[in-house]
C-alpha positions as CSV (number, residue, x, y, z in Angstrom):
1,M,-80.1,-112.3,-69.2
2,R,-77.9,-115.3,-69.6
3,S,-76.8,-117.7,-72.4
4,Q,-76.8,-121.4,-71.8
5,C,-74.4,-123.9,-73.3
6,P,-76.5,-126.3,-75.4
7,D,-74.2,-129.3,-74.5
8,C,-73.8,-129.2,-70.8
9,G,-76.2,-126.5,-69.7
10,K,-73.7,-124.1,-68.0
11,L,-75.0,-120.5,-67.8
12,Y,-73.1,-117.4,-68.8
13,P,-74.0,-113.7,-68.3
14,V,-74.8,-111.9,-71.5
15,T,-74.1,-108.2,-72.2
16,K,-76.1,-106.0,-74.5
17,K,-72.9,-105.6,-76.6
18,Q,-72.8,-109.4,-77.1
19,L,-76.4,-109.4,-78.3
20,R,-75.9,-106.6,-80.8
21,A,-73.5,-108.9,-82.8
22,P,-75.8,-111.8,-83.8
23,K,-73.0,-114.3,-84.4
24,T,-71.0,-113.7,-81.2
25,Q,-69.5,-117.1,-80.2
26,V,-68.1,-118.3,-76.9
27,Y,-66.4,-121.4,-75.6
28,C,-67.9,-123.2,-72.7
29,T,-65.3,-123.4,-69.9
30,Q,-67.0,-126.6,-68.6
31,C,-67.3,-128.8,-71.8
32,K,-65.3,-126.7,-74.3
33,K,-68.1,-126.6,-76.8
34,K,-68.3,-123.4,-79.0
35,F,-71.8,-121.9,-79.3
36,I,-73.5,-118.7,-80.5
37,V,-74.5,-116.6,-77.4
38,A,-77.8,-115.3,-78.9
39,E,-79.1,-118.8,-79.8
40,I,-80.0,-119.9,-76.2
41,L,-81.0,-117.1,-73.9
42,V,-82.3,-117.7,-70.4
43,E,-84.0,-115.1,-68.3
44,K,-83.4,-114.9,-64.5
45,T,-86.5,-116.9,-63.5
46,A,-87.4,-120.3,-62.2
47,K,-85.9,-121.7,-65.4
48,T,-82.5,-120.4,-64.3
49,A,-82.9,-122.3,-61.0
50,E,-83.8,-125.4,-63.0
51,A,-80.7,-125.0,-65.2
52,N,-78.5,-124.5,-62.2
53,A,-79.8,-127.8,-60.7
54,F,-79.1,-129.5,-64.0
55,N,-75.5,-128.2,-64.0
56,Q,-75.0,-129.5,-60.4
57,K,-76.3,-133.0,-61.4
58,K,-73.8,-133.2,-64.3
59,K,-70.8,-132.6,-62.1
């Protein structure tokens, strides 16, 4: 499972420990936006490939 930055779409791996704390926040290393990990979760599927393509277009 991964979390996705709501601003730029960069994906980050999520651990079970991070999901246990519902308000765990991270800073996106790409756009510097702060977001809650559990708010935008992405499974490793075709959607992940779409998100990766989105990230490549933004660079």
